[in-house]
C-alpha positions as CSV (number, residue, x, y, z in Angstrom):
1,M,85.0,82.3,81.3
2,K,85.7,78.8,83.4
3,T,84.9,76.9,79.8
4,T,87.4,79.5,78.3
5,H,90.0,78.9,81.0
6,Q,90.0,75.1,80.2
7,R,90.2,75.3,76.7
8,R,93.9,74.3,75.4
9,K,96.8,76.7,76.0
10,T,98.4,78.7,73.7
11,W,101.9,80.2,72.8
12,L,100.6,83.0,72.0
13,T,97.2,85.6,72.0
14,V,97.1,88.6,69.9
15,G,95.2,91.3,71.8
16,I,92.7,93.8,70.2
17,S,90.3,96.1,71.1
18,T,88.1,97.9,69.0
19,V,85.3,100.2,68.7
20,A,82.5,101.5,66.3
21,R,84.2,103.8,63.8
22,S,83.8,105.1,60.3
23,N,85.8,102.6,58.7
24,Q,84.2,99.6,59.6
25,S,86.6,97.3,57.6
26,S,89.6,97.5,59.3
27,L,89.1,95.1,62.1
28,L,87.8,92.3,59.7
29,F,91.3,93.5,57.7
30,T,93.7,93.3,60.8
31,L,92.2,89.7,61.0
32,V,92.5,88.5,57.8
33,S,96.2,89.6,58.1
34,L,96.5,88.0,61.2
35,F,95.6,84.6,60.0
36,R,96.7,84.8,56.3
37,S,100.5,85.7,58.1
38,S,100.1,82.6,60.1
39,S,100.7,79.0,58.8
40,K,98.7,75.9,60.0
41,T,101.1,74.9,62.2
42,E,102.1,78.5,63.6
43,Q,97.8,79.1,63.8
44,K,98.0,76.2,66.6
45,R,100.0,78.0,68.8
46,L,97.9,81.4,68.4
47,T,94.9,82.5,69.9
48,V,93.4,85.5,68.6
49,L,91.4,87.5,71.6
50,V,88.9,90.6,70.5
51,H,87.4,93.0,72.5
52,L,84.0,94.7,71.3
53,A,84.8,97.7,73.7
54,D,81.5,100.1,72.0
55,S,78.3,100.1,74.0
56,D,76.3,100.9,70.7
57,L,74.6,97.5,70.7
58,T,73.4,97.8,66.6
59,W,77.5,98.0,66.3
60,L,77.8,95.3,68.2
61,R,75.6,92.9,67.0
62,E,76.5,93.7,63.2
63,S,80.2,93.2,64.2
64,V,79.5,89.7,65.8
65,V,77.9,88.8,62.7
66,H,80.4,90.1,60.2
67,I,83.2,88.4,62.0
68,S,81.3,85.0,62.8
69,K,80.5,84.8,58.9
70,L,84.3,85.3,57.5
71,F,85.9,83.3,60.4
72,S,83.9,80.8,61.7
73,P,86.7,78.3,61.2
74,Q,88.9,80.3,63.7
75,I,85.8,80.7,66.1
76,L,84.9,77.1,66.0
77,A,88.5,76.1,66.2
78,G,88.9,78.1,69.5
79,Q,91.6,80.7,67.8
80,L,89.2,83.6,67.7
81,L,87.8,84.8,70.7
82,L,85.2,87.7,71.4
83,I,84.3,89.6,74.5
84,H,82.7,92.6,75.3
85,A,82.7,94.2,78.9
86,P,79.3,96.3,79.4
87,S,79.1,100.0,80.2
88,D,78.2,99.9,83.5
89,A,81.4,98.3,84.9
90,Y,83.4,101.2,83.4
91,P,84.3,104.0,86.4
92,N,83.2,107.8,85.6
93,V,85.5,110.4,84.1
94,E,84.9,113.8,85.4
95,D,84.8,116.8,82.7
96,D,87.0,118.9,82.9
97,G,87.0,121.5,80.7
98,D,88.9,121.5,77.2
99,R,90.6,118.3,78.0
100,A,87.5,116.4,78.4
101,Y,87.3,114.6,75.4
102,R,90.6,113.9,74.8
103,R,90.8,112.7,78.5
104,K,87.8,110.6,78.2
105,F,89.3,109.0,75.2
106,Y,92.1,108.1,76.3
107,S,90.4,106.7,80.0
108,K,88.1,104.3,78.3
109,Q,90.9,102.9,76.0
110,N,93.0,102.2,79.5
111,V,90.2,100.8,80.7
112,D,89.2,98.8,77.3
113,H,92.8,97.1,77.4
114,A,92.5,96.6,81.1
115,F,89.6,94.5,80.6
116,L,91.4,92.7,77.2
117,M,94.4,92.2,79.8
118,S,92.7,90.4,82.5
119,F,90.8,87.8,80.2
120,A,94.0,87.0,78.0
121,T,96.1,85.7,81.3
122,R,95.5,82.4,81.0
123,L,95.1,81.9,77.3
124,S,98.9,81.4,76.7
125,D,102.4,82.2,77.8
126,Y,103.0,85.4,75.7
127,F,100.5,88.1,75.1
128,L,100.6,90.2,71.9
129,L,98.8,93.8,72.2
130,L,98.0,95.3,68.5
131,D,94.9,97.6,67.4
132,D,92.3,97.3,64.7
133,N,94.1,99.0,61.7
134,V,97.3,96.6,61.2
135,F,99.0,94.5,58.8
136,C,101.4,91.7,60.1
137,A,104.7,90.3,58.2
138,P,104.4,86.6,57.1
139,N,105.3,83.8,59.6
140,F,105.1,87.2,62.7
141,I,104.7,84.3,65.4
142,S,108.1,82.0,64.7
143,H,109.6,85.4,64.4
144,I,108.7,86.2,67.8
145,Q,109.1,83.2,69.1
146,W,112.9,83.1,67.6
147,K,113.2,86.4,69.4
148,V,112.0,85.2,72.6
149,N,114.6,82.3,72.6
150,T,117.2,84.6,71.8
151,L,116.5,86.2,74.8
152,K,116.5,83.4,77.4
153,S,118.9,84.4,79.1
154,Q,118.0,88.2,79.4
155,P,114.7,89.5,81.8
156,W,112.5,91.5,80.0
157,V,108.7,93.1,80.9
158,F,108.3,93.5,77.4
159,L,109.6,94.0,73.6
160,E,108.4,95.7,70.9
161,F,108.2,94.7,67.6
162,S,106.7,97.6,66.3
163,N,107.9,101.8,67.1
164,V,104.3,102.9,66.9
165,G,102.6,104.0,69.8
166,F,101.3,100.3,72.0
167,L,101.5,98.5,68.9
168,G,103.5,94.8,68.7
169,K,104.2,95.4,72.6
170,L,105.0,91.8,73.9
171,F,104.4,90.8,77.2
172,H,104.7,87.7,79.9
173,S,101.0,86.6,80.4
174,R,101.8,86.3,83.7
175,D,101.9,89.9,84.1
176,L,99.1,90.6,82.7
177,P,97.2,91.1,86.1
178,L,99.4,93.4,87.5
179,L,99.5,95.5,84.3
180,A,95.2,95.5,84.2
181,H,95.5,96.6,87.6
182,F,98.1,99.3,86.5
183,L,95.7,101.1,84.0
184,L,93.2,100.7,86.0
185,L,94.9,102.7,88.8
186,F,96.1,105.4,86.3
187,Y,93.4,105.4,83.5
188,R,93.0,108.8,83.6
189,E,96.3,109.9,84.0
190,K,97.7,109.8,80.8
191,P,97.4,107.4,77.2
192,L,97.7,104.2,77.3
193,D,101.5,104.3,74.9
194,Q,102.5,106.3,77.8
195,L,101.6,104.4,80.9
196,I,102.9,101.5,79.5
197,P,106.8,102.6,79.7
198,H,106.1,103.5,83.4
199,F,105.0,100.5,84.0
200,R,108.0,98.3,82.1
201,A,110.4,100.8,84.5
202,L,108.6,99.6,87.5
203,L,109.4,96.4,86.8
204,A,113.2,97.0,86.3
205,Q,113.7,97.3,82.3
206,K,115.0,100.2,82.1
207,D,115.4,100.5,78.5
208,A,112.9,99.2,75.5
209,I,114.2,96.4,73.5
210,L,113.3,97.3,69.9
211,A,113.3,94.1,67.7
212,R,114.1,94.7,64.2
213,P,113.1,93.9,61.2
214,F,109.6,95.4,62.7
215,L,106.5,93.0,61.7
216,F,103.7,95.4,62.6
217,Y,102.5,98.2,60.6
218,R,99.6,100.7,60.7
219,R,97.5,100.3,57.8
220,I,96.8,103.6,55.8
221,S,93.9,105.6,57.0
222,Y,91.1,106.9,55.0
223,S,90.0,110.1,55.3
224,V,86.7,110.6,55.2
225,L,85.1,113.4,52.9
226,D,81.5,114.4,52.0
227,G,80.1,114.0,48.5
228,S,81.9,115.7,45.6
229,Q,85.3,114.4,47.3
230,K,86.9,111.2,46.9
231,A,88.8,109.3,49.6
232,T,92.1,108.8,50.1
233,A,94.4,106.4,50.9
234,F,97.1,109.7,51.3
235,P,94.8,112.2,53.0
236,K,97.4,114.6,53.5
237,Y,98.5,115.3,49.9
238,P,95.5,116.5,47.6
239,N,96.7,113.3,44.9
240,G,98.7,110.8,46.2
241,P,100.8,108.0,43.8
242,D,99.5,105.7,41.2
243,N,101.7,102.9,41.0
244,P,100.0,101.4,38.0
245,P,100.3,97.2,38.3
246,G,103.7,95.5,38.0
247,A,106.1,93.2,39.1
248,V,109.1,93.7,41.8
249,F,112.3,91.5,41.2
250,T,115.8,91.9,42.9
251,D,119.1,90.1,43.0
252,M,119.4,91.3,47.1
253,K,118.4,88.0,49.2
254,V,114.9,87.8,50.0
255,F,114.6,86.7,53.9
256,G,111.1,85.7,53.9
257,V,109.8,88.3,56.2
258,H,109.2,91.4,54.1
259,F,109.2,90.8,50.4
260,P,110.2,93.0,47.4
261,W,106.8,93.7,46.2
262,E,105.9,95.4,49.5
263,A,107.9,98.4,48.7
264,Y,105.7,99.0,45.9
265,T,102.5,98.6,47.9
266,L,100.6,101.8,48.9
267,D,100.4,100.8,52.3
268,E,103.4,100.9,54.8
269,S,104.7,97.5,54.1
270,F,108.3,97.5,53.1
271,F,111.3,94.9,51.4
272,W,113.9,94.2,53.8
273,T,117.4,92.8,53.3
274,Y,120.8,92.5,54.8
275,N,124.5,92.6,53.2
276,V,123.7,95.0,49.9
277,S,126.4,94.4,47.3
278,G,127.6,97.3,44.6
279,G,125.0,96.9,41.6
280,S,122.5,95.1,43.2
281,H,119.0,96.1,42.0
282,L,115.7,96.2,42.8
283,T,113.2,96.8,39.8
284,V,109.7,97.2,39.3
285,I,108.3,96.2,35.8
286,L,105.1,97.9,34.7
287,N,102.5,95.5,33.1
288,Q,101.8,98.2,30.5
289,P,104.6,101.3,29.7
290,A,103.3,104.6,31.3
291,N,104.0,108.6,31.4
292,L,105.3,109.0,34.8
293,R,106.1,112.8,35.8
294,R,107.3,112.0,39.2
295,V,109.1,109.1,41.3
296,Q,110.1,109.2,45.1
297,V,111.8,106.7,46.8
298,L,112.0,106.7,50.1
299,T,114.9,103.8,52.1
300,G,115.5,103.6,55.9
301,T,113.5,103.8,58.8
302,I,110.6,106.7,59.8
303,V,111.9,107.6,62.8
304,D,115.6,107.6,62.9
305,G,116.6,107.3,58.8
306,K,118.8,103.9,60.1
307,H,119.1,101.2,57.0
308,A,118.9,103.7,54.6
309,L,120.9,102.8,51.0
310,E,124.3,105.1,51.4
311,R,124.6,105.0,48.3
312,G,122.4,104.1,45.0
313,Q,120.2,106.1,41.8
314,V,117.2,105.5,40.6
315,E,117.2,104.6,36.7
316,L,114.1,104.7,34.6
317,G,114.3,101.9,31.9
318,Y,112.3,100.9,28.5
319,D,111.9,98.5,25.5
320,P,111.0,95.7,27.5
321,E,111.9,92.4,26.1
322,G,112.5,88.4,26.5
323,L,110.8,86.2,28.6
324,P,111.3,86.9,31.8
325,Q,110.0,90.4,30.8
326,H,113.3,93.1,31.6
327,C,114.3,96.4,30.0
328,G,116.6,96.7,27.1
329,S,117.9,100.5,28.1
330,F,118.0,102.5,31.0
331,I,119.1,106.0,31.8
332,L,119.9,107.6,35.3
333,L,116.8,109.7,36.8
334,G,118.9,111.2,40.1
335,P,120.7,109.6,42.7
336,L,119.3,109.2,46.3
337,L,120.4,111.7,48.8
338,E,120.5,110.1,52.6
339,G,118.7,107.3,51.3
340,Q,115.6,109.1,49.8
341,M,114.6,111.1,46.3
342,D,111.7,112.4,45.2
343,Q,111.9,114.2,41.6
344,E,109.5,115.3,39.3
345,I,110.3,114.6,35.4
346,V,111.0,117.9,33.8
347,L,111.8,116.2,30.2
348,K,108.2,114.7,28.8
349,S,110.1,112.5,26.9
350,M,112.1,111.3,29.8
351,G,109.0,110.0,31.2
352,Y,107.1,108.4,28.5
353,N,106.7,104.7,27.7
354,V,108.6,103.6,31.2
355,S,108.4,100.1,31.4
356,C,111.2,99.9,34.2
357,V,111.8,101.6,37.6
358,R,115.0,100.5,39.0
359,L,116.7,101.6,42.4
360,V,120.3,100.4,42.2
361,A,123.3,99.8,45.2
362,K,126.2,102.0,43.8
363,A,128.5,100.5,46.9
364,S,128.5,97.3,49.1
365,Q,126.7,98.1,52.5
366,V,127.3,95.9,55.2
367,G,124.0,95.7,58.1
368,G,120.4,95.6,56.7
369,L,118.7,97.6,53.8
370,M,115.5,98.8,54.3
371,V,113.3,99.9,51.0
372,R,110.0,101.9,52.6
373,H,108.5,103.2,49.3
374,I,108.5,103.0,45.4
375,Y,105.8,105.4,44.4
376,L,105.1,106.8,40.7
377,W,102.8,109.0,39.4
378,Q,101.4,109.3,36.0
379,E,101.1,112.0,33.9
380,N,97.2,112.2,33.3
381,A,96.8,112.7,37.5
382,K,95.7,115.9,38.5
383,D,98.7,117.9,39.2
384,V,100.3,118.3,43.2
385,A,102.5,120.2,44.5
386,P,106.2,118.5,45.3
387,V,105.7,117.3,48.9
388,Q,109.0,117.4,50.8
389,V,109.6,114.5,52.9
């Protein structure tokens, strides 16, 4: 502990608490995303602190070995720290019947994070809380620093760079001892994401401060299936979208936080832009023509539908030509309703040999636009009932 406190203090500590789970690669993907999303200059302002919060010694040893092999430069540079609190440091949680399992889970989670925050107190000026199944927007450190600078004259307890649970909450490191003590006092009362807002209210920040666009999203969890069943990134549905290989282009302004291709990924990333003009487009150009049977386009935030495309339509393109390649002809697939479209392609000839899928704005729109997903299903995939979104 003494050696750690003598290390060079950074601007930001990212704190993650993790336990053994079926998908062991989640933490590694999160660490990769953290460091890949940070420039060399930004990494000098960053410390990543991981609490390996499980009593399984085999898992603990394997985790240390895997992380050490993949991230030895960051460990040697002091940018990545691993800690572990022994099981005898945890308070006992009484068995109270049907609620026992849930209470044990969130009680342990609260104590895990109390240890994490207590250790992080002197590492940096600010502390960002993440979990072990996250991907990050590029240059997230600079964006957070910009937001903090804009709020210099406004007191705050924490800022929210995500609207999912406790993910993406930014604290002043000076408040961490008090927050850790708060969690240890009330660890049995509520889950972490419900306790933190109470802490905010106690320190006189009445309302949440949401910093948009959000910089952190949970990766889609892969379902754990047995034997003959195949795991899918879309466990709610028998057959998720295919999204064949392709490139994404737009004439909308790109701000370097959320890129056009992020609208076409199968995770929870998205494309973000401002002040859309009528006629502007976001176009997926497929590497090979595809026989499509369904197209889904989702714009706007999940919770409240803000920043959706107010007037837009989706078109299918054919006859690719030129360098760089573009489609020579388009036909209308359908309009967006409340920023969304989910349409089965009834006419088989219409879905055949599709080379482009284009989202077109039909009118100018002031303010932000979020294109969350462009999902494509190919005809050779197994049949699946339409999904209500």
